[in-house]
ChimeraX commands (.cxc) that place a marker at each C-alpha (Angstrom):
marker #1 position 0.49,-0.46,-0.18 radius 0.5
marker #1 position 1.24,3.30,-0.96 radius 0.5
marker #1 position 1.13,6.21,1.96 radius 0.5
marker #1 position 0.14,9.35,0.87 radius 0.5
marker #1 position 3.33,12.31,1.96 radius 0.5
marker #1 position 0.88,15.26,3.58 radius 0.5
marker #1 position 1.59,18.53,3.61 radius 0.5
marker #1 position 1.81,20.44,6.97 radius 0.5
marker #1 position -1.06,23.07,6.36 radius 0.5
marker #1 position 0.23,26.13,4.60 radius 0.5
marker #1 position -2.14,29.39,5.67 radius 0.5
marker #1 position -2.16,31.31,1.90 radius 0.5
marker #1 position -0.12,34.51,1.64 radius 0.5
marker #1 position -4.26,35.84,1.68 radius 0.5
marker #1 position -4.21,35.08,4.96 radius 0.5
marker #1 position -1.41,36.13,6.07 radius 0.5
marker #1 position -2.16,39.73,4.46 radius 0.5
marker #1 position -5.37,39.52,5.62 radius 0.5
marker #1 position -4.74,39.18,9.25 radius 0.5
marker #1 position -2.03,41.69,9.37 radius 0.5
marker #1 position -4.00,43.70,8.80 radius 0.5
marker #1 position -6.91,43.58,10.47 radius 0.5
marker #1 position -3.98,43.30,13.39 radius 0.5
marker #1 position -2.32,46.76,12.53 radius 0.5
marker #1 position -5.95,48.58,12.76 radius 0.5
marker #1 position -6.73,46.81,16.14 radius 0.5
marker #1 position -3.69,47.81,17.59 radius 0.5
marker #1 position -4.73,51.39,15.74 radius 0.5
marker #1 position -8.11,51.39,16.91 radius 0.5
marker #1 position -6.90,51.03,20.63 radius 0.5
marker #1 position -4.48,52.84,20.86 radius 0.5
marker #1 position -6.59,55.63,19.26 radius 0.5
marker #1 position -9.70,54.62,21.78 radius 0.5
marker #1 position -6.68,53.93,24.88 radius 0.5
marker #1 position -8.00,57.10,26.98 radius 0.5
marker #1 position -4.92,58.70,28.06 radius 0.5
marker #1 position -3.38,59.16,31.80 radius 0.5
marker #1 position -5.05,61.99,33.75 radius 0.5
marker #1 position -1.01,63.08,34.64 radius 0.5
marker #1 position -0.37,63.04,31.13 radius 0.5
marker #1 position -3.58,66.04,29.92 radius 0.5
marker #1 position -2.75,69.04,28.71 radius 0.5
marker #1 position -4.69,71.35,30.48 radius 0.5
marker #1 position -6.15,74.57,29.07 radius 0.5
marker #1 position -6.39,78.13,31.15 radius 0.5
marker #1 position -8.55,80.99,29.20 radius 0.5
marker #1 position -7.37,84.57,30.31 radius 0.5
marker #1 position -9.39,86.85,30.29 radius 0.5
marker #1 position -6.55,89.77,31.39 radius 0.5
marker #1 position -5.78,91.25,27.52 radius 0.5
marker #1 position -2.11,91.62,27.68 radius 0.5
marker #1 position -2.04,95.17,27.70 radius 0.5
marker #1 position -3.67,95.31,30.90 radius 0.5
marker #1 position -0.39,93.04,32.03 radius 0.5
marker #1 position 2.13,95.24,30.14 radius 0.5
marker #1 position 0.33,98.12,32.09 radius 0.5
marker #1 position 0.59,97.07,35.38 radius 0.5
marker #1 position 4.45,95.52,35.34 radius 0.5
marker #1 position 5.83,99.09,35.45 radius 0.5
marker #1 position 9.56,100.20,36.11 radius 0.5
marker #1 position 8.81,100.58,39.80 radius 0.5
marker #1 position 7.46,97.53,40.33 radius 0.5
marker #1 position 9.64,95.16,38.48 radius 0.5
marker #1 position 12.41,96.84,40.89 radius 0.5
marker #1 position 10.82,95.98,43.33 radius 0.5
marker #1 position 10.16,92.24,42.85 radius 0.5
marker #1 position 11.95,89.72,44.57 radius 0.5
marker #1 position 13.49,86.43,43.52 radius 0.5
marker #1 position 11.75,83.00,44.41 radius 0.5
marker #1 position 13.29,79.72,45.30 radius 0.5
marker #1 position 12.96,77.35,42.43 radius 0.5
marker #1 position 13.05,74.04,43.47 radius 0.5
marker #1 position 15.46,71.12,42.25 radius 0.5
marker #1 position 15.05,67.87,41.32 radius 0.5
marker #1 position 17.94,65.70,39.80 radius 0.5
marker #1 position 15.49,62.65,39.41 radius 0.5
marker #1 position 14.32,61.79,36.59 radius 0.5
marker #1 position 10.39,61.44,36.31 radius 0.5
marker #1 position 9.60,58.03,36.21 radius 0.5
marker #1 position 7.53,58.17,33.00 radius 0.5
marker #1 position 10.83,59.15,30.93 radius 0.5
marker #1 position 13.73,57.03,29.75 radius 0.5
marker #1 position 17.17,58.14,29.48 radius 0.5
marker #1 position 18.88,57.37,27.08 radius 0.5
marker #1 position 21.86,55.24,28.13 radius 0.5
marker #1 position 24.15,55.07,25.45 radius 0.5
marker #1 position 27.40,56.94,24.69 radius 0.5
marker #1 position 27.59,59.66,22.52 radius 0.5
marker #1 position 29.39,58.45,19.24 radius 0.5
marker #1 position 32.64,58.58,19.10 radius 0.5
marker #1 position 33.15,57.44,15.37 radius 0.5
marker #1 position 30.98,60.73,14.81 radius 0.5
marker #1 position 33.22,63.03,12.42 radius 0.5
marker #1 position 31.95,66.12,14.71 radius 0.5
marker #1 position 33.10,65.11,17.06 radius 0.5
marker #1 position 37.02,63.53,16.41 radius 0.5
marker link #1:1,2 radius 0.2
marker link #1:2,3 radius 0.2
marker link #1:3,4 radius 0.2
marker link #1:4,5 radius 0.2
marker link #1:5,6 radius 0.2
marker link #1:6,7 radius 0.2
marker link #1:7,8 radius 0.2
marker link #1:8,9 radius 0.2
marker link #1:9,10 radius 0.2
marker link #1:10,11 radius 0.2
marker link #1:11,12 radius 0.2
marker link #1:12,13 radius 0.2
marker link #1:13,14 radius 0.2
marker link #1:14,15 radius 0.2
marker link #1:15,16 radius 0.2
marker link #1:16,17 radius 0.2
marker link #1:17,18 radius 0.2
marker link #1:18,19 radius 0.2
marker link #1:19,20 radius 0.2
marker link #1:20,21 radius 0.2
marker link #1:21,22 radius 0.2
marker link #1:22,23 radius 0.2
marker link #1:23,24 radius 0.2
marker link #1:24,25 radius 0.2
marker link #1:25,26 radius 0.2
marker link #1:26,27 radius 0.2
marker link #1:27,28 radius 0.2
marker link #1:28,29 radius 0.2
marker link #1:29,30 radius 0.2
marker link #1:30,31 radius 0.2
marker link #1:31,32 radius 0.2
marker link #1:32,33 radius 0.2
marker link #1:33,34 radius 0.2
marker link #1:34,35 radius 0.2
marker link #1:35,36 radius 0.2
marker link #1:36,37 radius 0.2
marker link #1:37,38 radius 0.2
marker link #1:38,39 radius 0.2
marker link #1:39,40 radius 0.2
marker link #1:40,41 radius 0.2
marker link #1:41,42 radius 0.2
marker link #1:42,43 radius 0.2
marker link #1:43,44 radius 0.2
marker link #1:44,45 radius 0.2
marker link #1:45,46 radius 0.2
marker link #1:46,47 radius 0.2
marker link #1:47,48 radius 0.2
marker link #1:48,49 radius 0.2
marker link #1:49,50 radius 0.2
marker link #1:50,51 radius 0.2
marker link #1:51,52 radius 0.2
marker link #1:52,53 radius 0.2
marker link #1:53,54 radius 0.2
marker link #1:54,55 radius 0.2
marker link #1:55,56 radius 0.2
marker link #1:56,57 radius 0.2
marker link #1:57,58 radius 0.2
marker link #1:58,59 radius 0.2
marker link #1:59,60 radius 0.2
marker link #1:60,61 radius 0.2
marker link #1:61,62 radius 0.2
marker link #1:62,63 radius 0.2
marker link #1:63,64 radius 0.2
marker link #1:64,65 radius 0.2
marker link #1:65,66 radius 0.2
marker link #1:66,67 radius 0.2
marker link #1:67,68 radius 0.2
marker link #1:68,69 radius 0.2
marker link #1:69,70 radius 0.2
marker link #1:70,71 radius 0.2
marker link #1:71,72 radius 0.2
marker link #1:72,73 radius 0.2
marker link #1:73,74 radius 0.2
marker link #1:74,75 radius 0.2
marker link #1:75,76 radius 0.2
marker link #1:76,77 radius 0.2
marker link #1:77,78 radius 0.2
marker link #1:78,79 radius 0.2
marker link #1:79,80 radius 0.2
marker link #1:80,81 radius 0.2
marker link #1:81,82 radius 0.2
marker link #1:82,83 radius 0.2
marker link #1:83,84 radius 0.2
marker link #1:84,85 radius 0.2
marker link #1:85,86 radius 0.2
marker link #1:86,87 radius 0.2
marker link #1:87,88 radius 0.2
marker link #1:88,89 radius 0.2
marker link #1:89,90 radius 0.2
marker link #1:90,91 radius 0.2
marker link #1:91,92 radius 0.2
marker link #1:92,93 radius 0.2
marker link #1:93,94 radius 0.2
marker link #1:94,95 radius 0.2
marker link #1:95,96 radius 0.2
view
């Protein structure tokens, strides 16, 4: 008796392309409709004061009487940001 040789199931090209397009559309849809983090949201404030009024308020005398303020010193990077740990390329002709 002759045994038939069976090939393993090969996914047709059209099916592969359709599956790739479907996965791409799904990823785009998930990214588009995902809710943004509340900490990353852009907050807009409207200002009702005209710029001319602010310019008139800050006279030379008021600017002379202002006091410096201390700004916070941040040494630790934000947890959400990933810093590159690679060193700059030394093979770059501009830096040699």
